[in-house]
Structures are given as C-alpha cells and as structure tokens.
C-alpha positions, 0 to 999 in steps of 0.5 A: 238331381234325384238318384234311385238306390237300394241302399239306405245312404247317410244323409250327412255323407259325401260320396265320390261319383263318376258320371259316365257321359259316353264311352270315352268321357266321364265326370268326377264329382262329389254328391251330397244328399239333401233328401231321402225318400223310401219307395214302396218297392223297398228302395230309396230316392235320393235328392242331392247336390253335385259338387264338381272337382273342377270348373272344366268338369262342370262346363263339360257336363253343362255342354253335354246336357245342352247338346242332349236337350237339343237332340231330344227336342229334334227327335 
C-alpha cells in the first residue's frame, strides 16, 4: 500500500497506525516502510507493509475491502 505524507519518515522505522473504516470501526496495525519516493511538490510517497495486531483485525479489513470492491463495481 502507498501513503502520501509531507514528512520524511525513517525507512527503518515502525509506525503505529489506526485505519478508520467507518465512524464506528477502526483497525490498529503497524506500518513498516519499504520504499520512499520524493514527490515534485515536496511531499513523499511511502510504500510499505501493514502488520496487524490480531487476526480479527486482518479479517475485518479484508472483509471491508471486499465489500467496498463490490459496492464500487455495482455503481
């Protein structure tokens, strides 16, 4: 997954992330950068890996993405 940020983050760091899926539902995970590219506008595009704190969080995110994919296809 790619993220955009204005901050130059440490490629060797690990970052606690909260992914908001809805107003009632968040997923807690850890983000590990793999690649950082500097953008022409001064920001950065960061590619990385998410590590989930629980298998329940991982399944919740997979189900959410599958549901959103179906919703987008049916538009």
